[in-house]
Residue, then its C-alpha position, 0 to 999 in steps of 0.5 A: m039568076s041567083v048566085v050559083s052554089d059551089s056544088t053545082t057542076g059546070e054541066k048542071l049550070a049549062e043545062s040550067l041555061l039551056e031550057g028553051v034554047v033550040n039553036e044548035p050552036m048556042r046549045a053546043a057553045t053553052k055546053l062547051l062552057g059548062a064542060h070546060s074547067d067546071g063551068y069557069w066562064l058560066r060561073r064568072m058570067t053569072n057572078d063576077r060584077e067586074l066582068a059584067a061591068l066591062v060591057d053594056h049587054p048582059l052576059i047572062d040574059l034574064t029578059g026571056r022566060y028562062p035565063t040563057v047565055g047572053w051571046d051578044g054580051v059575050g061578043h062585046l065582052l071579047k072586044a073589051p080590054g082586060w076581059s081575060r084577066g084572071a083566066s088562063r090561056s086555055q080558058a080564054a081560048v075556049l070562050e073565044f071558040a064558043a063565041s065563034l060557034v054562035s058567030r059572035c067572034p072571029v077566031q084563029l084556030g091555030n092560036v086556039t089549038r096551041a092554047v088548049d091541051d088534048a082533053e080541051f081539044q076534044l071538048l072543042l071538036e065535040a062542040m063544033e060537031k054538035a053546033s054543026y049537026g046537033d046533039p044526038r042525045 
């Protein structure tokens, strides 16, 4: 995937990574990452070479017909020392939560809920509902 322009919203970035993705938890987790902090993690996974160097799996998978989030790579990233460097506590919690939606990371919900504010908490609830029941839109 090419470098993401600063004018691309997090939601648009997430949508560009969802074409062809039919797995509801993966769709919900990707949309969560697009909605949170204007796509902070999607931007980092797309452009941050240091972050990508922490794992030997792609964070943005370019092997298929369309680019997607490389959830296996994200799961490996969360086990790498220093993966959250530069991220806030809530940003780290949101990535862990998103990875948990696609069964790539066990998450302690108490830790997550203490790290996020009310608006972020609502994003997590929406993502969990979409992962479980699909997106009605």
